[in-house]
C-alpha positions as CSV (number, residue, x, y, z in Angstrom):
1,M,87.5,130.2,88.8
2,R,89.7,131.7,91.4
3,N,86.7,132.6,93.6
4,Q,85.3,129.1,93.3
5,M,88.6,127.6,94.3
6,R,88.7,129.9,97.4
7,L,85.1,129.1,98.3
8,A,85.8,125.4,98.0
9,M,88.9,125.7,100.2
10,L,87.0,127.7,102.7
11,I,84.1,125.2,102.9
12,S,86.5,122.3,103.2
13,G,88.4,124.1,106.0
14,V,85.3,124.9,107.9
15,A,84.1,121.3,107.5
16,A,87.4,120.0,108.8
17,M,87.2,122.3,111.8
18,V,83.6,121.4,112.6
19,G,83.8,117.7,111.8
20,G,87.2,117.1,113.6
21,P,86.1,117.5,117.2
22,A,82.9,115.7,116.6
23,I,84.7,112.6,115.5
24,A,87.1,112.7,118.5
25,E,84.1,113.1,120.8
26,T,82.4,110.0,119.4
27,K,85.6,108.0,119.9
28,R,85.8,109.1,123.5
29,D,82.1,108.3,124.1
30,S,82.6,104.8,122.6
31,R,85.5,104.2,125.0
32,E,83.4,105.4,127.9
33,D,80.5,103.2,126.8
34,A,82.8,100.2,126.6
35,G,84.0,100.9,130.2
36,V,80.4,101.2,131.4
37,Q,79.4,98.0,129.6
38,K,82.3,96.2,131.2
39,A,81.3,97.4,134.7
40,I,77.7,96.4,134.1
41,A,78.8,92.9,132.9
42,F,81.1,92.5,136.0
43,Q,78.2,93.5,138.3
44,R,75.8,91.1,136.7
45,A,78.4,88.2,137.0
46,K,78.8,89.0,140.6
47,D,75.1,89.0,141.2
48,R,74.8,85.6,139.5
49,A,77.5,84.2,141.7
50,D,75.8,85.6,144.8
51,A,72.5,84.1,143.8
52,A,74.2,80.7,143.1
53,Q,75.8,80.8,146.6
54,A,72.4,81.6,148.2
55,R,70.8,78.6,146.4
56,K,73.6,76.3,147.7
57,E,73.2,77.6,151.2
58,A,69.4,77.1,151.0
59,R,69.8,73.5,149.7
60,H,72.3,72.5,152.4
61,P,72.1,74.8,155.4
62,D,74.0,72.3,157.6
63,R,77.1,72.7,155.5
64,F,77.0,76.5,155.7
65,T,76.6,77.2,159.3
66,Y,78.5,80.2,160.6
67,A,79.8,80.5,164.1
68,E,78.3,83.1,166.4
69,P,80.8,85.8,167.2
70,N,82.2,85.6,170.8
71,P,81.3,88.9,172.6
72,A,84.3,88.6,174.9
73,P,87.1,86.0,175.2
74,A,87.1,83.8,178.3
75,P,89.8,84.6,180.8
76,R,92.9,82.5,180.1
77,N,94.3,80.6,183.1
78,S,97.1,78.6,181.5
79,L,100.5,78.1,183.0
80,A,102.1,80.5,180.5
81,D,99.6,83.2,181.4
82,Q,100.3,82.8,185.1
83,Q,104.1,82.9,184.5
84,R,103.7,86.1,182.4
85,R,101.7,87.7,185.1
86,D,104.3,86.7,187.7
87,A,107.1,88.1,185.6
88,L,105.2,91.4,185.1
89,E,104.7,91.7,188.9
90,R,108.4,91.0,189.6
91,S,109.4,93.6,187.0
92,R,107.2,96.2,188.6
93,Q,108.6,95.5,192.1
94,N,112.2,95.6,190.8
95,S,111.6,98.9,189.0
96,A,110.0,100.4,192.2
97,D,113.1,99.4,194.2
98,R,115.5,101.1,191.9
99,E,116.6,104.7,192.3
100,A,115.6,107.3,189.7
101,P,118.4,108.0,187.2
102,P,120.3,111.3,187.7
103,R,119.3,114.1,185.5
């Protein structure tokens, strides 16, 4: 009887040691699977939204015209720009007229 009890305890201990990590791993895998499924669902929703936008643009191309990018801005010749250039020129002349500070 005593040997049977020891054997039963040994078997139950081994089963707990072997079965415990396997249960934890399946819980972790299910969490990872849930995250992957969530990412896949998000990507599919994004793809559907992109396709809907493409259909809208195809139906009404005049509403979805995009401006061509300007390669270089045109030179600005406003009064404010001219005054800014004049002030910069006066500043350069004044700084050239000053003596260098003593060291």
